[in-house]
Biotite code that builds the C-alpha atoms (Angstrom):
import biotite.structure as struc

atoms = struc.array([
    struc.Atom([-27.332, -44.713, -19.293], chain_id="A", res_id=1, res_name="MET", atom_name="CA", element="C"),
    struc.Atom([-26.007, -46.077, -16.029], chain_id="A", res_id=2, res_name="THR", atom_name="CA", element="C"),
    struc.Atom([-26.283, -49.775, -15.302], chain_id="A", res_id=3, res_name="LEU", atom_name="CA", element="C"),
    struc.Atom([-27.384, -50.566, -11.763], chain_id="A", res_id=4, res_name="THR", atom_name="CA", element="C"),
    struc.Atom([-28.093, -53.834, -10.008], chain_id="A", res_id=5, res_name="PHE", atom_name="CA", element="C"),
    struc.Atom([-31.004, -53.563, -7.587], chain_id="A", res_id=6, res_name="ASP", atom_name="CA", element="C"),
    struc.Atom([-31.295, -57.281, -6.897], chain_id="A", res_id=7, res_name="GLY", atom_name="CA", element="C"),
    struc.Atom([-28.987, -60.232, -6.415], chain_id="A", res_id=8, res_name="THR", atom_name="CA", element="C"),
    struc.Atom([-25.884, -60.637, -8.542], chain_id="A", res_id=9, res_name="VAL", atom_name="CA", element="C"),
    struc.Atom([-23.537, -63.611, -8.536], chain_id="A", res_id=10, res_name="ILE", atom_name="CA", element="C"),
    struc.Atom([-19.882, -62.597, -8.883], chain_id="A", res_id=11, res_name="VAL", atom_name="CA", element="C"),
    struc.Atom([-17.567, -65.515, -9.686], chain_id="A", res_id=12, res_name="PRO", atom_name="CA", element="C"),
    struc.Atom([-13.912, -64.860, -8.880], chain_id="A", res_id=13, res_name="VAL", atom_name="CA", element="C"),
    struc.Atom([-10.859, -67.045, -9.427], chain_id="A", res_id=14, res_name="ALA", atom_name="CA", element="C"),
    struc.Atom([-8.106, -65.449, -7.344], chain_id="A", res_id=15, res_name="ASP", atom_name="CA", element="C"),
    struc.Atom([-7.573, -62.536, -4.914], chain_id="A", res_id=16, res_name="PRO", atom_name="CA", element="C"),
    struc.Atom([-6.588, -60.054, -7.655], chain_id="A", res_id=17, res_name="ASP", atom_name="CA", element="C"),
    struc.Atom([-9.609, -61.057, -9.734], chain_id="A", res_id=18, res_name="ASP", atom_name="CA", element="C"),
    struc.Atom([-11.882, -60.670, -6.708], chain_id="A", res_id=19, res_name="GLY", atom_name="CA", element="C"),
    struc.Atom([-10.611, -57.205, -5.887], chain_id="A", res_id=20, res_name="GLU", atom_name="CA", element="C"),
    struc.Atom([-10.600, -56.023, -9.515], chain_id="A", res_id=21, res_name="ARG", atom_name="CA", element="C"),
    struc.Atom([-14.099, -57.323, -10.198], chain_id="A", res_id=22, res_name="THR", atom_name="CA", element="C"),
    struc.Atom([-15.723, -55.936, -7.058], chain_id="A", res_id=23, res_name="THR", atom_name="CA", element="C"),
    struc.Atom([-14.042, -52.539, -7.527], chain_id="A", res_id=24, res_name="ARG", atom_name="CA", element="C"),
    struc.Atom([-15.473, -52.419, -11.045], chain_id="A", res_id=25, res_name="GLY", atom_name="CA", element="C"),
    struc.Atom([-18.884, -53.486, -9.780], chain_id="A", res_id=26, res_name="LEU", atom_name="CA", element="C"),
    struc.Atom([-19.111, -51.053, -6.857], chain_id="A", res_id=27, res_name="GLU", atom_name="CA", element="C"),
    struc.Atom([-20.319, -48.082, -8.915], chain_id="A", res_id=28, res_name="GLN", atom_name="CA", element="C"),
    struc.Atom([-23.285, -50.162, -10.140], chain_id="A", res_id=29, res_name="HIS", atom_name="CA", element="C"),
    struc.Atom([-24.617, -51.051, -6.678], chain_id="A", res_id=30, res_name="LEU", atom_name="CA", element="C"),
    struc.Atom([-27.258, -49.519, -4.451], chain_id="A", res_id=31, res_name="GLY", atom_name="CA", element="C"),
    struc.Atom([-28.809, -50.243, -1.086], chain_id="A", res_id=32, res_name="SER", atom_name="CA", element="C"),
    struc.Atom([-31.156, -52.822, -2.655], chain_id="A", res_id=33, res_name="ALA", atom_name="CA", element="C"),
    struc.Atom([-28.230, -54.755, -4.194], chain_id="A", res_id=34, res_name="SER", atom_name="CA", element="C"),
    struc.Atom([-27.012, -58.095, -2.911], chain_id="A", res_id=35, res_name="THR", atom_name="CA", element="C"),
    struc.Atom([-23.618, -59.244, -4.134], chain_id="A", res_id=36, res_name="VAL", atom_name="CA", element="C"),
    struc.Atom([-22.775, -62.920, -3.748], chain_id="A", res_id=37, res_name="VAL", atom_name="CA", element="C"),
    struc.Atom([-19.062, -63.410, -4.400], chain_id="A", res_id=38, res_name="VAL", atom_name="CA", element="C"),
    struc.Atom([-18.440, -67.045, -5.309], chain_id="A", res_id=39, res_name="VAL", atom_name="CA", element="C"),
    struc.Atom([-15.369, -69.150, -5.798], chain_id="A", res_id=40, res_name="ASN", atom_name="CA", element="C"),
    struc.Atom([-15.812, -72.568, -7.349], chain_id="A", res_id=41, res_name="VAL", atom_name="CA", element="C"),
    struc.Atom([-13.603, -75.359, -6.102], chain_id="A", res_id=42, res_name="ILE", atom_name="CA", element="C"),
    struc.Atom([-13.531, -77.699, -9.037], chain_id="A", res_id=43, res_name="GLU", atom_name="CA", element="C"),
    struc.Atom([-13.795, -81.337, -8.062], chain_id="A", res_id=44, res_name="LYS", atom_name="CA", element="C"),
    struc.Atom([-12.132, -83.956, -10.216], chain_id="A", res_id=45, res_name="ALA", atom_name="CA", element="C"),
    struc.Atom([-15.261, -86.105, -10.475], chain_id="A", res_id=46, res_name="GLY", atom_name="CA", element="C"),
    struc.Atom([-13.664, -89.330, -9.295], chain_id="A", res_id=47, res_name="GLY", atom_name="CA", element="C"),
    struc.Atom([-10.099, -88.390, -10.206], chain_id="A", res_id=48, res_name="GLY", atom_name="CA", element="C"),
    struc.Atom([-7.365, -86.809, -8.148], chain_id="A", res_id=49, res_name="ILE", atom_name="CA", element="C"),
    struc.Atom([-8.094, -83.226, -7.100], chain_id="A", res_id=50, res_name="ASP", atom_name="CA", element="C"),
    struc.Atom([-5.645, -80.474, -8.073], chain_id="A", res_id=51, res_name="LYS", atom_name="CA", element="C"),
    struc.Atom([-4.781, -79.531, -4.471], chain_id="A", res_id=52, res_name="ALA", atom_name="CA", element="C"),
    struc.Atom([-5.766, -80.541, -0.934], chain_id="A", res_id=53, res_name="PRO", atom_name="CA", element="C"),
    struc.Atom([-9.298, -79.363, -0.081], chain_id="A", res_id=54, res_name="MET", atom_name="CA", element="C"),
    struc.Atom([-8.220, -77.448, 3.028], chain_id="A", res_id=55, res_name="GLY", atom_name="CA", element="C"),
    struc.Atom([-5.636, -75.498, 1.052], chain_id="A", res_id=56, res_name="GLN", atom_name="CA", element="C"),
    struc.Atom([-8.193, -74.615, -1.617], chain_id="A", res_id=57, res_name="ARG", atom_name="CA", element="C"),
    struc.Atom([-10.738, -73.500, 0.988], chain_id="A", res_id=58, res_name="GLU", atom_name="CA", element="C"),
    struc.Atom([-8.123, -71.274, 2.667], chain_id="A", res_id=59, res_name="GLU", atom_name="CA", element="C"),
    struc.Atom([-7.342, -69.740, -0.722], chain_id="A", res_id=60, res_name="TYR", atom_name="CA", element="C"),
    struc.Atom([-11.060, -69.070, -1.244], chain_id="A", res_id=61, res_name="ALA", atom_name="CA", element="C"),
    struc.Atom([-11.091, -67.174, 2.071], chain_id="A", res_id=62, res_name="GLU", atom_name="CA", element="C"),
    struc.Atom([-8.200, -64.986, 0.828], chain_id="A", res_id=63, res_name="GLU", atom_name="CA", element="C"),
    struc.Atom([-10.192, -64.283, -2.321], chain_id="A", res_id=64, res_name="ILE", atom_name="CA", element="C"),
    struc.Atom([-13.288, -63.347, -0.310], chain_id="A", res_id=65, res_name="PHE", atom_name="CA", element="C"),
    struc.Atom([-11.328, -61.090, 2.058], chain_id="A", res_id=66, res_name="ASP", atom_name="CA", element="C"),
    struc.Atom([-9.981, -59.018, -0.851], chain_id="A", res_id=67, res_name="ARG", atom_name="CA", element="C"),
    struc.Atom([-13.297, -58.916, -2.699], chain_id="A", res_id=68, res_name="ALA", atom_name="CA", element="C"),
    struc.Atom([-15.270, -57.911, 0.379], chain_id="A", res_id=69, res_name="GLN", atom_name="CA", element="C"),
    struc.Atom([-12.706, -55.277, 1.377], chain_id="A", res_id=70, res_name="ALA", atom_name="CA", element="C"),
    struc.Atom([-13.187, -53.595, -2.001], chain_id="A", res_id=71, res_name="ALA", atom_name="CA", element="C"),
    struc.Atom([-16.930, -53.323, -1.249], chain_id="A", res_id=72, res_name="LEU", atom_name="CA", element="C"),
    struc.Atom([-16.546, -52.215, 2.376], chain_id="A", res_id=73, res_name="ARG", atom_name="CA", element="C"),
    struc.Atom([-18.010, -48.754, 1.658], chain_id="A", res_id=74, res_name="ASP", atom_name="CA", element="C"),
    struc.Atom([-20.688, -50.023, -0.708], chain_id="A", res_id=75, res_name="SER", atom_name="CA", element="C"),
    struc.Atom([-24.349, -49.733, 0.329], chain_id="A", res_id=76, res_name="PRO", atom_name="CA", element="C"),
    struc.Atom([-24.931, -53.283, -0.957], chain_id="A", res_id=77, res_name="ALA", atom_name="CA", element="C"),
    struc.Atom([-25.268, -56.432, 1.091], chain_id="A", res_id=78, res_name="THR", atom_name="CA", element="C"),
    struc.Atom([-22.212, -58.592, 0.403], chain_id="A", res_id=79, res_name="VAL", atom_name="CA", element="C"),
    struc.Atom([-22.005, -62.355, 0.889], chain_id="A", res_id=80, res_name="GLU", atom_name="CA", element="C"),
    struc.Atom([-19.348, -64.930, 0.041], chain_id="A", res_id=81, res_name="ALA", atom_name="CA", element="C"),
    struc.Atom([-19.898, -68.555, -0.872], chain_id="A", res_id=82, res_name="GLU", atom_name="CA", element="C"),
    struc.Atom([-17.530, -71.389, -1.702], chain_id="A", res_id=83, res_name="THR", atom_name="CA", element="C"),
    struc.Atom([-19.106, -73.660, -4.297], chain_id="A", res_id=84, res_name="LEU", atom_name="CA", element="C"),
    struc.Atom([-18.057, -77.188, -5.242], chain_id="A", res_id=85, res_name="TYR", atom_name="CA", element="C"),
    struc.Atom([-18.603, -78.847, -8.601], chain_id="A", res_id=86, res_name="GLY", atom_name="CA", element="C"),
    struc.Atom([-17.101, -80.742, -11.500], chain_id="A", res_id=87, res_name="THR", atom_name="CA", element="C"),
    struc.Atom([-18.008, -78.006, -14.006], chain_id="A", res_id=88, res_name="ASP", atom_name="CA", element="C"),
    struc.Atom([-17.300, -74.384, -13.024], chain_id="A", res_id=89, res_name="VAL", atom_name="CA", element="C"),
    struc.Atom([-19.832, -72.800, -15.391], chain_id="A", res_id=90, res_name="VAL", atom_name="CA", element="C"),
    struc.Atom([-22.666, -75.173, -14.469], chain_id="A", res_id=91, res_name="GLU", atom_name="CA", element="C"),
    struc.Atom([-21.925, -74.675, -10.777], chain_id="A", res_id=92, res_name="THR", atom_name="CA", element="C"),
    struc.Atom([-22.079, -70.871, -11.119], chain_id="A", res_id=93, res_name="ILE", atom_name="CA", element="C"),
    struc.Atom([-25.400, -70.978, -12.976], chain_id="A", res_id=94, res_name="PHE", atom_name="CA", element="C"),
    struc.Atom([-26.857, -73.513, -10.528], chain_id="A", res_id=95, res_name="ASP", atom_name="CA", element="C"),
    struc.Atom([-26.123, -71.038, -7.730], chain_id="A", res_id=96, res_name="GLU", atom_name="CA", element="C"),
    struc.Atom([-27.612, -68.167, -9.756], chain_id="A", res_id=97, res_name="ALA", atom_name="CA", element="C"),
    struc.Atom([-30.840, -70.125, -10.287], chain_id="A", res_id=98, res_name="ARG", atom_name="CA", element="C"),
    struc.Atom([-31.030, -71.217, -6.633], chain_id="A", res_id=99, res_name="GLN", atom_name="CA", element="C"),
    struc.Atom([-30.696, -67.625, -5.462], chain_id="A", res_id=100, res_name="ARG", atom_name="CA", element="C"),
    struc.Atom([-33.007, -66.285, -8.192], chain_id="A", res_id=101, res_name="ASP", atom_name="CA", element="C"),
    struc.Atom([-30.184, -63.939, -9.210], chain_id="A", res_id=102, res_name="ALA", atom_name="CA", element="C"),
    struc.Atom([-30.777, -61.102, -11.642], chain_id="A", res_id=103, res_name="ASP", atom_name="CA", element="C"),
    struc.Atom([-27.373, -61.582, -13.284], chain_id="A", res_id=104, res_name="ALA", atom_name="CA", element="C"),
    struc.Atom([-23.934, -63.110, -13.168], chain_id="A", res_id=105, res_name="VAL", atom_name="CA", element="C"),
    struc.Atom([-21.343, -60.340, -13.254], chain_id="A", res_id=106, res_name="VAL", atom_name="CA", element="C"),
    struc.Atom([-17.677, -60.914, -13.963], chain_id="A", res_id=107, res_name="PHE", atom_name="CA", element="C"),
    struc.Atom([-14.542, -59.205, -15.165], chain_id="A", res_id=108, res_name="ASN", atom_name="CA", element="C"),
    struc.Atom([-12.952, -61.186, -18.003], chain_id="A", res_id=109, res_name="PRO", atom_name="CA", element="C"),
    struc.Atom([-9.337, -61.940, -17.256], chain_id="A", res_id=110, res_name="ARG", atom_name="CA", element="C"),
    struc.Atom([-6.779, -61.287, -19.903], chain_id="A", res_id=111, res_name="GLU", atom_name="CA", element="C"),
    struc.Atom([-5.360, -64.437, -21.418], chain_id="A", res_id=112, res_name="GLY", atom_name="CA", element="C"),
    struc.Atom([-3.936, -65.709, -24.636], chain_id="A", res_id=113, res_name="ASN", atom_name="CA", element="C"),
    struc.Atom([-5.768, -68.026, -27.029], chain_id="A", res_id=114, res_name="ARG", atom_name="CA", element="C"),
    struc.Atom([-3.667, -71.055, -26.060], chain_id="A", res_id=115, res_name="LEU", atom_name="CA", element="C"),
    struc.Atom([-4.552, -70.617, -22.398], chain_id="A", res_id=116, res_name="ALA", atom_name="CA", element="C"),
    struc.Atom([-8.221, -70.238, -23.331], chain_id="A", res_id=117, res_name="GLU", atom_name="CA", element="C"),
    struc.Atom([-8.134, -73.445, -25.354], chain_id="A", res_id=118, res_name="LEU", atom_name="CA", element="C"),
    struc.Atom([-6.442, -75.367, -22.558], chain_id="A", res_id=119, res_name="LEU", atom_name="CA", element="C"),
    struc.Atom([-8.734, -74.122, -19.788], chain_id="A", res_id=120, res_name="THR", atom_name="CA", element="C"),
    struc.Atom([-11.982, -74.323, -21.727], chain_id="A", res_id=121, res_name="GLY", atom_name="CA", element="C"),
    struc.Atom([-12.396, -70.536, -21.633], chain_id="A", res_id=122, res_name="ASP", atom_name="CA", element="C"),
    struc.Atom([-14.827, -70.188, -18.750], chain_id="A", res_id=123, res_name="VAL", atom_name="CA", element="C"),
    struc.Atom([-15.736, -66.602, -19.733], chain_id="A", res_id=124, res_name="ALA", atom_name="CA", element="C"),
    struc.Atom([-16.792, -67.630, -23.234], chain_id="A", res_id=125, res_name="ARG", atom_name="CA", element="C"),
    struc.Atom([-18.832, -70.545, -21.889], chain_id="A", res_id=126, res_name="ARG", atom_name="CA", element="C"),
    struc.Atom([-20.512, -68.268, -19.352], chain_id="A", res_id=127, res_name="MET", atom_name="CA", element="C"),
    struc.Atom([-21.810, -66.085, -22.156], chain_id="A", res_id=128, res_name="VAL", atom_name="CA", element="C"),
    struc.Atom([-22.717, -68.922, -24.536], chain_id="A", res_id=129, res_name="LYS", atom_name="CA", element="C"),
    struc.Atom([-24.387, -71.129, -21.901], chain_id="A", res_id=130, res_name="GLU", atom_name="CA", element="C"),
    struc.Atom([-26.019, -68.356, -19.863], chain_id="A", res_id=131, res_name="ALA", atom_name="CA", element="C"),
    struc.Atom([-28.905, -69.473, -17.655], chain_id="A", res_id=132, res_name="ALA", atom_name="CA", element="C"),
    struc.Atom([-29.420, -65.885, -16.408], chain_id="A", res_id=133, res_name="VAL", atom_name="CA", element="C"),
    struc.Atom([-28.247, -62.566, -17.864], chain_id="A", res_id=134, res_name="PRO", atom_name="CA", element="C"),
    struc.Atom([-24.461, -62.253, -17.868], chain_id="A", res_id=135, res_name="VAL", atom_name="CA", element="C"),
    struc.Atom([-22.658, -58.921, -17.611], chain_id="A", res_id=136, res_name="VAL", atom_name="CA", element="C"),
    struc.Atom([-18.968, -58.573, -18.421], chain_id="A", res_id=137, res_name="ALA", atom_name="CA", element="C"),
    struc.Atom([-17.586, -55.482, -16.711], chain_id="A", res_id=138, res_name="LEU", atom_name="CA", element="C"),
    struc.Atom([-15.304, -53.287, -18.811], chain_id="A", res_id=139, res_name="PRO", atom_name="CA", element="C"),
    struc.Atom([-11.571, -53.678, -18.357], chain_id="A", res_id=140, res_name="GLN", atom_name="CA", element="C"),
    struc.Atom([-9.996, -50.883, -16.353], chain_id="A", res_id=141, res_name="THR", atom_name="CA", element="C"),
    struc.Atom([-6.604, -49.392, -17.074], chain_id="A", res_id=142, res_name="THR", atom_name="CA", element="C"),
    struc.Atom([-5.979, -48.110, -13.552], chain_id="A", res_id=143, res_name="SER", atom_name="CA", element="C"),
    struc.Atom([-4.473, -51.338, -12.182], chain_id="A", res_id=144, res_name="GLU", atom_name="CA", element="C"),
])
């Protein structure tokens, strides 16, 4: 059985390597009816001090999008990129998925140790546990 996405999928990515890796893994599951919305969430501090200047974070998001979109250059899918802003990454991703009536959120879980997961809140685990739309975790590839 081959999994294909014939509608809109939200693809959250955290950094340029993640964007490229995820979209390369997704490419084989896309057709001409697919719309891929690559998103990067700029987490706002919610009244506190932000982690980095906004302009710097927006420039970094553009680097992420460039790499992700380049990996899908030969794909028949429509590819979009969107910078999102929110105080909770997971909620922000699912809000976007609902607004766009997305069929799924598709991501490639990043490797990390348990301590890092505990400190960061483990976004991947929360995405699965708090899913507002179907969530698909792409298989890890060994050809990196």
